[in-house]
C-alpha positions in Angstrom: 99.9 123.5 116.2 102.2 121.6 113.7 102.9 117.9 114.1 106.3 116.1 113.9 106.5 112.4 113.4 110.0 111.2 114.3 111.5 107.7 114.7 114.4 106.5 116.8 113.5 109.0 119.5 114.8 107.4 122.6 118.3 108.8 122.6 120.9 110.8 120.6 119.7 112.8 117.6 116.1 111.5 117.9 115.7 112.5 121.5 117.2 116.0 120.7 114.7 116.4 117.8 111.9 115.7 120.2 113.3 118.1 122.8 113.8 121.0 120.4 110.5 120.7 118.6 108.6 120.4 121.8 110.3 123.5 123.1 109.2 125.2 119.8 105.6 124.3 120.6 105.1 121.4 118.2 103.0 118.3 118.8 105.4 115.3 118.5 104.7 111.7 117.8 107.9 109.9 118.8 108.4 106.2 118.0 110.8 103.9 119.9 111.3 100.3 120.6 111.3 101.0 124.3 110.6 104.4 125.9 113.0 106.0 128.4 112.0 108.3 131.3 113.8 111.1 129.6 111.8 110.9 126.5 108.5 110.5 128.4 109.3 113.7 130.4 109.3 115.8 127.2 105.5 115.5 126.7 105.6 113.8 123.3 103.1 111.1 122.2 105.3 108.0 122.5 104.5 105.0 120.3 106.2 101.7 120.1 107.6 100.8 116.7 110.3 98.4 115.6 111.8 99.6 112.4 112.9 96.0 111.6 109.3 94.9 111.4 108.3 95.8 107.9 104.6 94.9 108.4 104.4 97.2 111.4 106.1 100.0 109.6 103.8 99.7 106.6 100.8 99.9 108.9 101.8 103.1 110.6 99.3 106.0 110.6 99.6 109.2 112.5 95.8 109.8 112.8 96.2 113.4 111.8 98.0 115.6 109.3 101.8 115.5 109.6 103.7 118.7 108.9 107.1 117.0 109.2 108.3 113.4 109.0 111.8 112.8 110.2 113.0 109.2 109.6 115.9 109.1 112.0 116.1 105.6 113.3 119.1 103.6 112.1 121.6 100.9 113.0 125.3 100.4 112.4 125.5 96.8 111.3 128.7 94.8 110.7 131.9 96.5 109.6 132.7 93.7 107.2 130.9 90.6 105.7 132.9 87.5 105.3 130.5 84.7 106.3 126.8 83.8 106.3 126.1 85.3 109.8 127.7 88.6 109.0 125.9 88.6 105.6 122.6 88.1 107.4 123.4 91.1 109.7 124.2 93.2 106.7 120.8 92.4 105.2 119.2 93.3 108.6 121.0 96.7 108.4 119.4 97.3 104.9 116.0 96.4 106.4 116.3 99.1 109.1 118.3 101.8 107.3 117.0 101.6 103.8 113.7 99.8 103.4 112.0 100.8 106.7 112.3 104.6 106.1 110.9 104.3 102.6 108.0 102.2 103.8 107.3 104.6 106.6 107.2 107.6 104.2 104.8 105.7 101.9 102.6 104.8 104.9 102.4 108.4 106.1 102.4 110.1 102.7 98.7 110.9 102.6 98.8 112.5 106.1 102.0 114.5 105.1 100.2 115.7 101.9 97.2 116.8 104.0 99.5 119.2 105.8 101.6 120.0 102.7 104.4 118.7 104.9 108.0 117.7 104.5 109.7 114.3 104.3 113.2 114.2 105.8 115.5 111.3 106.3 118.7 111.4 108.4 121.4 110.0 106.2 125.1 110.4 106.4 128.1 111.6 104.4 129.4 108.1 104.9 126.9 107.0 102.4 128.5 109.2 99.8 130.4 107.5 97.0 132.3 110.7 96.4 133.3 110.9 100.1 134.5 107.3 100.6 138.2 107.4 100.4 138.9 105.1 103.3 136.6 102.2 103.0 135.3 100.2 106.0 132.0 100.3 107.8 130.5 98.2 105.0 126.9 97.7 106.2 126.4 101.3 107.4 127.9 102.9 104.3 126.2 100.7 101.8 122.8 100.9 103.4 122.9 104.7 103.6 124.0 104.9 100.0 120.9 102.8 99.1 118.8 105.0 101.4 119.9 108.1 99.5 118.8 106.4 96.2 115.4 105.3 97.7 114.8 108.8 99.1 115.7 110.4 95.8 113.2 108.1 94.1 110.6 109.1 96.7 111.4 112.8 96.0 110.9 112.4 92.2 107.5 110.8 92.8 106.4 113.7 95.1 107.7 116.9 93.4 105.0 118.9 95.2 106.6 118.3 98.6 110.0 119.1 100.2 111.7 115.7 100.3 115.3 115.8 101.4 118.2 113.9 103.0 120.3 115.4 105.8 123.7 114.7 107.1 123.8 115.5 110.8 127.6 115.9 111.0 129.9 113.9 113.2 127.9 114.1 116.4 128.6 113.2 120.0 126.2 110.2 120.2 126.6 106.5 121.1 127.4 105.9 117.4 129.6 109.0 116.9 131.5 108.8 120.2 132.4 111.5 122.6 135.4 112.8 120.6 133.0 114.0 117.8 133.2 117.8 117.3 129.4 118.4 117.1 127.0 118.2 120.0 123.4 116.8 119.4 122.1 120.3 120.3 124.2 121.9 117.6 123.4 119.3 115.0 119.6 119.4 115.6 119.5 123.2 115.7 121.3 123.3 112.4 119.1 120.6 110.8 116.0 122.4 112.0 117.2 125.6 110.3 117.8 123.7 107.1 114.4 122.0 107.3 112.7 125.3 107.8 114.2 126.6 104.6 113.3 123.7 102.4 110.7 124.0 99.7 109.6 121.8 96.9 112.3 123.5 94.8 114.8 121.6 97.0 113.2 118.2 96.2 115.8 115.4 96.4 118.5 117.6 98.0 121.2 116.1 100.2 122.4 118.7 102.7 124.5 118.7 105.9 123.4 120.3 109.1 124.9 123.6 108.0 122.9 123.7 104.8 125.8 122.7 102.5 125.1 120.3 99.6 126.7 116.9 100.1 128.0 115.3 96.9 127.2 111.6 96.7 
């Protein structure tokens, strides 16, 4: 039975990843800061992990081969930085959105290689330089742009694996809002199909949930 390791699993996209992979018969290790009854009802192995704690992230081990890592956890951060406090929050956003996923991938790399697995990070089109024609959302955009570069660097160092970035679409989550056109079920179903089709030949790819390449 294959194993998924997914972060940020308590709600939204992360919770839907757990639900769909469990329904598909996978073992799932789901990390959260605080578990919800809904997550616990899905039968995943729930572990506590704060992605803002670099030492804890670096020390993570699955304890078995990992067929699929999905670094999903993220934070929005300040929309603008114009003082020391907002600058500190901006740096905190980088810690969670950029540094932590990379550290997690490095921590689990041996176990992913044992399964010849895949390394996936949930990014966003908002991190694309090519796509930014409106500005705003400073911390989120910049941290995701940096994440794309970090993940591309990870990919180039591990050409024998499928290492990719995924844009989930504009999804009806707490971050995306209820006016978003894509449901979590649709987004995750699409990303699962994209993930299934990835091979080492797609190393470093940035795709959306429909499989289209995202320019960045």
